[in-house]
Biopython code that builds the backbone (N, CA, C, O; Angstrom):
import numpy as np
from Bio.PDB.StructureBuilder import StructureBuilder

atoms = [
    (1, "MET", "N", (47.477, -8.458, 9.012)),
    (1, "MET", "CA", (46.273, -8.989, 8.393)),
    (1, "MET", "C", (46.260, -10.512, 8.515)),
    (1, "MET", "O", (47.317, -11.144, 8.531)),
    (2, "GLY", "N", (45.077, -11.098, 8.599)),
    (2, "GLY", "CA", (44.929, -12.548, 8.712)),
    (2, "GLY", "C", (45.085, -13.223, 7.362)),
    (2, "GLY", "O", (45.110, -12.569, 6.320)),
    (3, "LYS", "N", (45.187, -14.502, 7.399)),
    (3, "LYS", "CA", (45.308, -15.271, 6.161)),
    (3, "LYS", "C", (43.992, -15.245, 5.402)),
    (3, "LYS", "O", (42.917, -15.219, 6.001)),
    (4, "ASP", "N", (44.087, -15.251, 4.090)),
    (4, "ASP", "CA", (42.904, -15.355, 3.232)),
    (4, "ASP", "C", (42.471, -16.811, 3.240)),
    (4, "ASP", "O", (43.184, -17.669, 2.720)),
    (5, "LYS", "N", (41.325, -17.103, 3.816)),
    (5, "LYS", "CA", (40.876, -18.492, 3.962)),
    (5, "LYS", "C", (40.727, -19.214, 2.632)),
    (5, "LYS", "O", (40.873, -20.435, 2.581)),
    (6, "ASP", "N", (40.437, -18.483, 1.542)),
    (6, "ASP", "CA", (40.297, -19.129, 0.247)),
    (6, "ASP", "C", (41.636, -19.582, -0.323)),
    (6, "ASP", "O", (41.675, -20.479, -1.165)),
    (7, "ASN", "N", (42.731, -18.975, 0.122)),
    (7, "ASN", "CA", (44.052, -19.314, -0.396)),
    (7, "ASN", "C", (44.914, -20.039, 0.620)),
    (7, "ASN", "O", (46.070, -20.343, 0.328)),
    (8, "ASP", "N", (44.395, -20.323, 1.789)),
    (8, "ASP", "CA", (45.166, -20.974, 2.835)),
    (8, "ASP", "C", (45.293, -22.461, 2.524)),
    (8, "ASP", "O", (44.318, -23.211, 2.580)),
    (9, "LYS", "N", (46.509, -22.866, 2.197)),
    (9, "LYS", "CA", (46.765, -24.268, 1.864)),
    (9, "LYS", "C", (47.191, -25.070, 3.087)),
    (9, "LYS", "O", (47.437, -26.273, 2.991)),
    (10, "GLY", "N", (47.277, -24.412, 4.224)),
    (10, "GLY", "CA", (47.681, -25.110, 5.431)),
    (10, "GLY", "C", (49.001, -25.820, 5.237)),
    (10, "GLY", "O", (49.893, -25.309, 4.560)),
    (11, "ASN", "N", (49.131, -26.983, 5.820)),
    (11, "ASN", "CA", (50.369, -27.757, 5.716)),
    (11, "ASN", "C", (50.254, -28.822, 4.621)),
    (11, "ASN", "O", (50.618, -29.979, 4.835)),
    (12, "ILE", "N", (49.748, -28.428, 3.452)),
    (12, "ILE", "CA", (49.447, -29.354, 2.349)),
    (12, "ILE", "C", (50.652, -30.184, 1.920)),
    (12, "ILE", "O", (50.462, -31.254, 1.342)),
    (13, "ASP", "N", (51.896, -29.736, 2.178)),
    (13, "ASP", "CA", (53.051, -30.529, 1.731)),
    (13, "ASP", "C", (53.593, -31.504, 2.768)),
    (13, "ASP", "O", (54.631, -32.125, 2.536)),
    (14, "VAL", "N", (52.923, -31.655, 3.902)),
    (14, "VAL", "CA", (53.377, -32.626, 4.902)),
    (14, "VAL", "C", (53.407, -34.014, 4.252)),
    (14, "VAL", "O", (52.569, -34.324, 3.404)),
    (15, "SER", "N", (54.370, -34.843, 4.651)),
    (15, "SER", "CA", (54.557, -36.117, 3.948)),
    (15, "SER", "C", (53.412, -37.106, 4.144)),
    (15, "SER", "O", (53.121, -37.876, 3.228)),
    (16, "ASP", "N", (52.763, -37.115, 5.284)),
    (16, "ASP", "CA", (51.690, -38.078, 5.559)),
    (16, "ASP", "C", (50.357, -37.334, 5.647)),
    (16, "ASP", "O", (50.186, -36.460, 6.496)),
    (17, "ALA", "N", (49.420, -37.681, 4.773)),
    (17, "ALA", "CA", (48.119, -37.004, 4.732)),
    (17, "ALA", "C", (47.358, -37.111, 6.046)),
    (17, "ALA", "O", (46.459, -36.310, 6.304)),
    (18, "ALA", "N", (47.700, -38.080, 6.874)),
    (18, "ALA", "CA", (47.039, -38.209, 8.176)),
    (18, "ALA", "C", (47.294, -36.992, 9.048)),
    (18, "ALA", "O", (46.534, -36.723, 9.978)),
    (19, "PHE", "N", (48.356, -36.258, 8.756)),
    (19, "PHE", "CA", (48.723, -35.102, 9.564)),
    (19, "PHE", "C", (48.341, -33.772, 8.920)),
    (19, "PHE", "O", (48.780, -32.719, 9.383)),
    (20, "LEU", "N", (47.533, -33.803, 7.863)),
    (20, "LEU", "CA", (47.077, -32.558, 7.250)),
    (20, "LEU", "C", (46.204, -31.794, 8.234)),
    (20, "LEU", "O", (45.346, -32.379, 8.894)),
    (21, "ASP", "N", (46.424, -30.492, 8.331)),
    (21, "ASP", "CA", (45.586, -29.685, 9.213)),
    (21, "ASP", "C", (44.266, -29.358, 8.517)),
    (21, "ASP", "O", (44.072, -29.701, 7.351)),
    (22, "THR", "N", (43.375, -28.707, 9.224)),
    (22, "THR", "CA", (42.046, -28.403, 8.694)),
    (22, "THR", "C", (42.118, -27.587, 7.415)),
    (22, "THR", "O", (41.389, -27.865, 6.463)),
    (23, "ALA", "N", (42.982, -26.591, 7.380)),
    (23, "ALA", "CA", (43.110, -25.749, 6.182)),
    (23, "ALA", "C", (43.578, -26.578, 4.992)),
    (23, "ALA", "O", (43.068, -26.408, 3.886)),
    (24, "ALA", "N", (44.532, -27.464, 5.200)),
    (24, "ALA", "CA", (45.037, -28.307, 4.116)),
    (24, "ALA", "C", (43.951, -29.256, 3.618)),
    (24, "ALA", "O", (43.831, -29.481, 2.413)),
    (25, "ARG", "N", (43.161, -29.814, 4.532)),
    (25, "ARG", "CA", (42.074, -30.712, 4.132)),
    (25, "ARG", "C", (41.011, -29.957, 3.333)),
    (25, "ARG", "O", (40.495, -30.467, 2.339)),
    (26, "ARG", "N", (40.690, -28.743, 3.774)),
    (26, "ARG", "CA", (39.731, -27.927, 3.020)),
    (26, "ARG", "C", (40.271, -27.611, 1.628)),
    (26, "ARG", "O", (39.544, -27.677, 0.637)),
    (27, "TYR", "N", (41.551, -27.270, 1.571)),
    (27, "TYR", "CA", (42.176, -26.971, 0.282)),
    (27, "TYR", "C", (42.132, -28.207, -0.624)),
    (27, "TYR", "O", (41.791, -28.104, -1.802)),
    (28, "ALA", "N", (42.476, -29.363, -0.077)),
    (28, "ALA", "CA", (42.451, -30.604, -0.859)),
    (28, "ALA", "C", (41.048, -30.870, -1.402)),
    (28, "ALA", "O", (40.898, -31.264, -2.559)),
    (29, "ALA", "N", (40.036, -30.660, -0.592)),
    (29, "ALA", "CA", (38.655, -30.858, -1.048)),
    (29, "ALA", "C", (38.298, -29.853, -2.136)),
    (29, "ALA", "O", (37.610, -30.203, -3.095)),
    (30, "SER", "N", (38.753, -28.612, -2.002)),
    (30, "SER", "CA", (38.441, -27.583, -3.008)),
    (30, "SER", "C", (39.094, -27.903, -4.346)),
    (30, "SER", "O", (38.607, -27.474, -5.392)),
    (31, "GLN", "N", (40.188, -28.651, -4.322)),
    (31, "GLN", "CA", (40.885, -29.045, -5.541)),
    (31, "GLN", "C", (40.370, -30.364, -6.113)),
    (31, "GLN", "O", (40.790, -30.786, -7.190)),
    (32, "GLY", "N", (39.453, -31.013, -5.383)),
    (32, "GLY", "CA", (38.941, -32.311, -5.814)),
    (32, "GLY", "C", (39.841, -33.471, -5.409)),
    (32, "GLY", "O", (39.642, -34.597, -5.865)),
    (33, "TRP", "N", (40.816, -33.212, -4.568)),
    (33, "TRP", "CA", (41.745, -34.257, -4.120)),
    (33, "TRP", "C", (41.196, -35.028, -2.932)),
    (33, "TRP", "O", (41.682, -36.118, -2.632)),
    (34, "ALA", "N", (40.198, -34.489, -2.253)),
    (34, "ALA", "CA", (39.584, -35.137, -1.089)),
    (34, "ALA", "C", (38.078, -35.162, -1.316)),
    (34, "ALA", "O", (37.561, -34.482, -2.202)),
    (35, "MET", "N", (37.394, -35.939, -0.520)),
    (35, "MET", "CA", (35.939, -35.962, -0.600)),
    (35, "MET", "C", (35.402, -34.609, -0.129)),
    (35, "MET", "O", (36.131, -33.832, 0.486)),
    (36, "GLU", "N", (34.148, -34.333, -0.415)),
    (36, "GLU", "CA", (33.557, -33.038, -0.074)),
    (36, "GLU", "C", (33.666, -32.706, 1.406)),
    (36, "GLU", "O", (33.742, -31.532, 1.769)),
    (37, "ASN", "N", (33.674, -33.718, 2.264)),
    (37, "ASN", "CA", (33.756, -33.479, 3.705)),
    (37, "ASN", "C", (35.206, -33.435, 4.191)),
    (37, "ASN", "O", (35.469, -33.559, 5.387)),
    (38, "ASP", "N", (36.138, -33.259, 3.262)),
    (38, "ASP", "CA", (37.583, -33.137, 3.542)),
    (38, "ASP", "C", (38.268, -34.460, 3.876)),
    (38, "ASP", "O", (39.456, -34.462, 4.197)),
    (39, "SER", "N", (37.561, -35.572, 3.810)),
    (39, "SER", "CA", (38.173, -36.856, 4.160)),
    (39, "SER", "C", (38.821, -37.499, 2.932)),
    (39, "SER", "O", (38.550, -37.114, 1.795)),
    (40, "TYR", "N", (39.662, -38.463, 3.181)),
    (40, "TYR", "CA", (40.368, -39.231, 2.160)),
    (40, "TYR", "C", (41.113, -38.338, 1.158)),
    (40, "TYR", "O", (40.902, -38.447, -0.050)),
    (41, "PRO", "N", (41.986, -37.453, 1.667)),
    (41, "PRO", "CA", (42.771, -36.629, 0.752)),
    (41, "PRO", "C", (43.808, -37.476, 0.023)),
    (41, "PRO", "O", (44.565, -38.223, 0.643)),
    (42, "ILE", "N", (43.831, -37.350, -1.290)),
    (42, "ILE", "CA", (44.824, -38.033, -2.121)),
    (42, "ILE", "C", (45.379, -36.959, -3.048)),
    (42, "ILE", "O", (44.785, -36.620, -4.072)),
    (43, "ARG", "N", (46.525, -36.441, -2.660)),
    (43, "ARG", "CA", (47.118, -35.310, -3.359)),
    (43, "ARG", "C", (47.764, -35.725, -4.678)),
    (43, "ARG", "O", (47.875, -36.919, -4.957)),
    (44, "PRO", "N", (48.195, -34.757, -5.497)),
    (44, "PRO", "CA", (48.872, -35.080, -6.753)),
    (44, "PRO", "C", (50.157, -35.880, -6.516)),
    (44, "PRO", "O", (50.683, -35.932, -5.404)),
    (45, "ALA", "N", (50.636, -36.492, -7.581)),
    (45, "ALA", "CA", (51.809, -37.357, -7.493)),
    (45, "ALA", "C", (53.021, -36.652, -6.883)),
    (45, "ALA", "O", (53.755, -37.254, -6.099)),
    (46, "ASP", "N", (53.233, -35.398, -7.231)),
    (46, "ASP", "CA", (54.406, -34.683, -6.722)),
    (46, "ASP", "C", (54.227, -34.194, -5.286)),
    (46, "ASP", "O", (55.112, -33.539, -4.734)),
    (47, "MET", "N", (53.084, -34.513, -4.685)),
    (47, "MET", "CA", (52.803, -34.128, -3.298)),
    (47, "MET", "C", (52.443, -35.365, -2.481)),
    (47, "MET", "O", (51.533, -35.315, -1.654)),
    (48, "HIS", "N", (53.139, -36.458, -2.701)),
    (48, "HIS", "CA", (52.944, -37.709, -1.951)),
    (48, "HIS", "C", (51.656, -38.439, -2.334)),
    (48, "HIS", "O", (51.108, -39.192, -1.529)),
    (49, "GLY", "N", (51.177, -38.222, -3.543)),
    (49, "GLY", "CA", (49.914, -38.822, -3.981)),
    (49, "GLY", "C", (49.888, -40.336, -3.951)),
    (49, "GLY", "O", (48.884, -40.927, -3.553)),
    (50, "ALA", "N", (50.981, -40.982, -4.366)),
    (50, "ALA", "CA", (51.005, -42.451, -4.373)),
    (50, "ALA", "C", (50.880, -42.992, -2.945)),
    (50, "ALA", "O", (50.171, -43.969, -2.703)),
    (51, "GLU", "N", (51.573, -42.350, -2.013)),
    (51, "GLU", "CA", (51.489, -42.775, -0.613)),
    (51, "GLU", "C", (50.084, -42.547, -0.071)),
    (51, "GLU", "O", (49.534, -43.393, 0.634)),
    (52, "ASP", "N", (49.500, -41.378, -0.411)),
    (52, "ASP", "CA", (48.133, -41.082, 0.018)),
    (52, "ASP", "C", (47.169, -42.137, -0.505)),
    (52, "ASP", "O", (46.282, -42.595, 0.215)),
    (53, "LEU", "N", (47.351, -42.517, -1.770)),
    (53, "LEU", "CA", (46.469, -43.507, -2.389)),
    (53, "LEU", "C", (46.542, -44.834, -1.649)),
    (53, "LEU", "O", (45.508, -45.420, -1.326)),
    (54, "HIS", "N", (47.745, -45.312, -1.377)),
    (54, "HIS", "CA", (47.889, -46.599, -0.691)),
    (54, "HIS", "C", (47.282, -46.564, 0.704)),
    (54, "HIS", "O", (46.647, -47.526, 1.135)),
    (55, "ARG", "N", (47.477, -45.462, 1.404)),
    (55, "ARG", "CA", (46.894, -45.345, 2.742)),
    (55, "ARG", "C", (45.365, -45.314, 2.664)),
    (55, "ARG", "O", (44.685, -45.934, 3.482)),
    (56, "ALA", "N", (44.830, -44.592, 1.677)),
    (56, "ALA", "CA", (43.374, -44.484, 1.529)),
    (56, "ALA", "C", (42.754, -45.844, 1.208)),
    (56, "ALA", "O", (41.695, -46.186, 1.735)),
    (57, "ILE", "N", (43.407, -46.609, 0.351)),
    (57, "ILE", "CA", (42.898, -47.938, -0.004)),
    (57, "ILE", "C", (42.757, -48.792, 1.256)),
    (57, "ILE", "O", (41.770, -49.510, 1.415)),
    (58, "HIS", "N", (43.732, -48.713, 2.140)),
    (58, "HIS", "CA", (43.703, -49.524, 3.356)),
    (58, "HIS", "C", (42.797, -48.955, 4.441)),
    (58, "HIS", "O", (42.518, -49.632, 5.431)),
    (59, "ALA", "N", (42.335, -47.716, 4.265)),
    (59, "ALA", "CA", (41.530, -47.064, 5.310)),
    (59, "ALA", "C", (40.038, -47.023, 4.995)),
    (59, "ALA", "O", (39.270, -46.466, 5.780)),
    (60, "VAL", "N", (39.608, -47.587, 3.889)),
    (60, "VAL", "CA", (38.199, -47.499, 3.491)),
    (60, "VAL", "C", (37.256, -47.913, 4.606)),
    (60, "VAL", "O", (36.264, -47.225, 4.849)),
    (61, "GLY", "N", (37.525, -48.984, 5.272)),
    (61, "GLY", "CA", (36.637, -49.506, 6.313)),
    (61, "GLY", "C", (36.492, -48.604, 7.524)),
    (61, "GLY", "O", (35.575, -48.783, 8.326)),
    (62, "ARG", "N", (37.386, -47.637, 7.666)),
    (62, "ARG", "CA", (37.327, -46.735, 8.814)),
    (62, "ARG", "C", (36.470, -45.504, 8.551)),
    (62, "ARG", "O", (36.187, -44.737, 9.471)),
    (63, "GLY", "N", (36.058, -45.309, 7.309)),
    (63, "GLY", "CA", (35.313, -44.104, 6.959)),
    (63, "GLY", "C", (33.872, -44.127, 7.409)),
    (63, "GLY", "O", (33.249, -45.185, 7.499)),
    (64, "SER", "N", (33.347, -42.943, 7.692)),
    (64, "SER", "CA", (31.948, -42.847, 8.114)),
    (64, "SER", "C", (31.011, -42.681, 6.919)),
    (64, "SER", "O", (29.801, -42.862, 7.051)),
    (65, "GLU", "N", (31.559, -42.339, 5.761)),
    (65, "GLU", "CA", (30.753, -42.227, 4.553)),
    (65, "GLU", "C", (30.473, -43.634, 4.019)),
    (65, "GLU", "O", (31.142, -44.592, 4.408)),
    (66, "PRO", "N", (29.486, -43.757, 3.132)),
    (66, "PRO", "CA", (29.250, -45.074, 2.519)),
    (66, "PRO", "C", (30.533, -45.577, 1.848)),
    (66, "PRO", "O", (31.178, -44.837, 1.104)),
    (67, "HIS", "N", (30.892, -46.807, 2.106)),
    (67, "HIS", "CA", (32.158, -47.341, 1.613)),
    (67, "HIS", "C", (32.236, -47.355, 0.092)),
    (67, "HIS", "O", (33.315, -47.173, -0.470)),
    (68, "ASP", "N", (31.096, -47.573, -0.591)),
    (68, "ASP", "CA", (31.114, -47.538, -2.055)),
    (68, "ASP", "C", (31.508, -46.143, -2.546)),
    (68, "ASP", "O", (32.242, -46.008, -3.526)),
    (69, "GLU", "N", (31.021, -45.119, -1.866)),
    (69, "GLU", "CA", (31.345, -43.737, -2.228)),
    (69, "GLU", "C", (32.837, -43.463, -1.998)),
    (69, "GLU", "O", (33.486, -42.818, -2.822)),
    (70, "ILE", "N", (33.359, -43.941, -0.911)),
    (70, "ILE", "CA", (34.790, -43.770, -0.629)),
    (70, "ILE", "C", (35.618, -44.459, -1.703)),
    (70, "ILE", "O", (36.568, -43.877, -2.228)),
    (71, "ARG", "N", (35.260, -45.705, -2.035)),
    (71, "ARG", "CA", (36.014, -46.432, -3.063)),
    (71, "ARG", "C", (35.940, -45.717, -4.411)),
    (71, "ARG", "O", (36.934, -45.674, -5.135)),
    (72, "ARG", "N", (34.779, -45.155, -4.762)),
    (72, "ARG", "CA", (34.672, -44.411, -6.034)),
    (72, "ARG", "C", (35.620, -43.210, -6.032)),
    (72, "ARG", "O", (36.294, -42.946, -7.028)),
    (73, "HIS", "N", (35.669, -42.488, -4.917)),
    (73, "HIS", "CA", (36.588, -41.351, -4.811)),
    (73, "HIS", "C", (38.034, -41.824, -4.999)),
    (73, "HIS", "O", (38.799, -41.219, -5.750)),
    (74, "ILE", "N", (38.393, -42.894, -4.321)),
    (74, "ILE", "CA", (39.761, -43.419, -4.411)),
    (74, "ILE", "C", (40.078, -43.838, -5.841)),
    (74, "ILE", "O", (41.171, -43.570, -6.341)),
    (75, "MET", "N", (39.127, -44.494, -6.501)),
    (75, "MET", "CA", (39.356, -44.910, -7.888)),
    (75, "MET", "C", (39.520, -43.708, -8.814)),
    (75, "MET", "O", (40.355, -43.731, -9.718)),
    (76, "ASP", "N", (38.731, -42.660, -8.595)),
    (76, "ASP", "CA", (38.866, -41.445, -9.402)),
    (76, "ASP", "C", (40.243, -40.820, -9.214)),
    (76, "ASP", "O", (40.879, -40.409, -10.185)),
    (77, "ARG", "N", (40.698, -40.748, -7.984)),
    (77, "ARG", "CA", (42.020, -40.170, -7.720)),
    (77, "ARG", "C", (43.126, -41.058, -8.284)),
    (77, "ARG", "O", (44.119, -40.548, -8.803)),
    (78, "ALA", "N", (42.968, -42.381, -8.189)),
    (78, "ALA", "CA", (43.968, -43.291, -8.763)),
    (78, "ALA", "C", (44.082, -43.067, -10.264)),
    (78, "ALA", "O", (45.182, -43.039, -10.815)),
    (79, "LYS", "N", (42.934, -42.909, -10.921)),
    (79, "LYS", "CA", (42.937, -42.654, -12.366)),
    (79, "LYS", "C", (43.654, -41.344, -12.668)),
    (79, "LYS", "O", (44.459, -41.281, -13.596)),
    (80, "ALA", "N", (43.369, -40.298, -11.893)),
    (80, "ALA", "CA", (44.002, -38.997, -12.105)),
    (80, "ALA", "C", (45.521, -39.073, -11.911)),
    (80, "ALA", "O", (46.271, -38.331, -12.545)),
    (81, "LEU", "N", (45.962, -39.969, -11.039)),
    (81, "LEU", "CA", (47.389, -40.127, -10.771)),
    (81, "LEU", "C", (48.058, -41.122, -11.719)),
    (81, "LEU", "O", (49.276, -41.300, -11.678)),
    (82, "GLY", "N", (47.263, -41.768, -12.571)),
    (82, "GLY", "CA", (47.819, -42.796, -13.442)),
    (82, "GLY", "C", (48.162, -44.065, -12.689)),
    (82, "GLY", "O", (49.042, -44.820, -13.103)),
    (83, "LEU", "N", (47.465, -44.307, -11.573)),
    (83, "LEU", "CA", (47.755, -45.453, -10.725)),
    (83, "LEU", "C", (46.557, -46.397, -10.589)),
    (83, "LEU", "O", (46.401, -47.051, -9.557)),
    (84, "SER", "N", (45.733, -46.472, -11.593)),
    (84, "SER", "CA", (44.552, -47.336, -11.529)),
    (84, "SER", "C", (44.906, -48.792, -11.272)),
    (84, "SER", "O", (44.105, -49.532, -10.700)),
    (85, "ALA", "N", (46.089, -49.209, -11.685)),
    (85, "ALA", "CA", (46.511, -50.594, -11.468)),
    (85, "ALA", "C", (46.667, -50.918, -9.983)),
    (85, "ALA", "O", (46.721, -52.091, -9.616)),
    (86, "GLU", "N", (46.738, -49.911, -9.133)),
    (86, "GLU", "CA", (46.886, -50.116, -7.693)),
    (86, "GLU", "C", (45.563, -50.444, -6.996)),
    (86, "GLU", "O", (45.558, -50.873, -5.842)),
    (87, "ILE", "N", (44.455, -50.244, -7.688)),
    (87, "ILE", "CA", (43.134, -50.500, -7.107)),
    (87, "ILE", "C", (42.940, -52.006, -6.944)),
    (87, "ILE", "O", (43.213, -52.765, -7.874)),
    (88, "PRO", "N", (42.476, -52.446, -5.784)),
    (88, "PRO", "CA", (42.258, -53.888, -5.576)),
    (88, "PRO", "C", (41.334, -54.479, -6.645)),
    (88, "PRO", "O", (40.393, -53.827, -7.097)),
    (89, "SER", "N", (41.610, -55.696, -7.030)),
    (89, "SER", "CA", (40.864, -56.340, -8.114)),
    (89, "SER", "C", (39.411, -56.632, -7.758)),
    (89, "SER", "O", (38.594, -56.854, -8.651)),
    (90, "ASP", "N", (39.075, -56.636, -6.474)),
    (90, "ASP", "CA", (37.686, -56.922, -6.104)),
    (90, "ASP", "C", (36.833, -55.651, -5.975)),
    (90, "ASP", "O", (35.703, -55.718, -5.492)),
    (91, "TRP", "N", (37.358, -54.505, -6.397)),
    (91, "TRP", "CA", (36.584, -53.264, -6.399)),
    (91, "TRP", "C", (35.933, -53.091, -7.765)),
    (91, "TRP", "O", (36.627, -53.048, -8.781)),
    (92, "ASN", "N", (34.614, -52.994, -7.797)),
    (92, "ASN", "CA", (33.893, -52.753, -9.049)),
    (92, "ASN", "C", (33.886, -51.253, -9.350)),
    (92, "ASN", "O", (34.109, -50.435, -8.457)),
    (93, "THR", "N", (33.630, -50.898, -10.605)),
    (93, "THR", "CA", (33.663, -49.487, -11.008)),
    (93, "THR", "C", (32.641, -48.628, -10.270)),
    (93, "THR", "O", (32.828, -47.416, -10.165)),
    (94, "ASP", "N", (31.566, -49.225, -9.757)),
    (94, "ASP", "CA", (30.564, -48.448, -9.010)),
    (94, "ASP", "C", (30.928, -48.314, -7.536)),
    (94, "ASP", "O", (30.177, -47.732, -6.754)),
    (95, "GLY", "N", (32.082, -48.856, -7.162)),
    (95, "GLY", "CA", (32.522, -48.765, -5.773)),
    (95, "GLY", "C", (32.142, -49.961, -4.925)),
    (95, "GLY", "O", (32.606, -50.093, -3.792)),
    (96, "SER", "N", (31.309, -50.825, -5.454)),
    (96, "SER", "CA", (30.932, -52.014, -4.689)),
    (96, "SER", "C", (32.068, -53.041, -4.743)),
    (96, "SER", "O", (33.025, -52.900, -5.504)),
    (97, "LEU", "N", (31.932, -54.050, -3.935)),
    (97, "LEU", "CA", (32.911, -55.126, -3.911)),
    (97, "LEU", "C", (32.363, -56.343, -4.636)),
    (97, "LEU", "O", (31.177, -56.652, -4.530)),
    (98, "SER", "N", (33.224, -57.032, -5.372)),
    (98, "SER", "CA", (32.778, -58.255, -6.026)),
    (98, "SER", "C", (33.067, -59.440, -5.112)),
    (98, "SER", "O", (33.918, -59.391, -4.225)),
    (99, "GLY", "N", (32.331, -60.484, -5.368)),
    (99, "GLY", "CA", (32.578, -61.704, -4.618)),
    (99, "GLY", "C", (31.760, -61.802, -3.454)),
    (99, "GLY", "O", (31.853, -62.782, -2.715)),
]
sb = StructureBuilder()
sb.init_structure("model")
sb.init_model(0)
sb.init_chain("A")
sb.init_seg("    ")
for serial, (resi, resn, name, xyz) in enumerate(atoms, 1):
    if name == "N":
        sb.init_residue(resn, " ", resi, " ")
    sb.init_atom(name, np.array(xyz, "f"), 0.0, 1.0, " ", f" {name:<3s}", serial, name[0])
structure = sb.get_structure()
């Protein structure tokens, strides 16, 4: 029998989120760890979440989604991880940049 697509976590425990396969990205999005389009996955703390967060912060400019939306997602995940202090000081709560 084939894998149940609703329960397929793919390679969700790989150390670098850049190497998550399609199933893992879909799973991350279903859990609210990634954006709806499976991008910017930031997993829980025990699954390399802090590393994911730092990489996502530095990758905002590469995203095809509106950058304010990406920053809001990153800020939400940082809050969930207890890492809000890691958010750059020039990021406003609405995702825009100050200055």
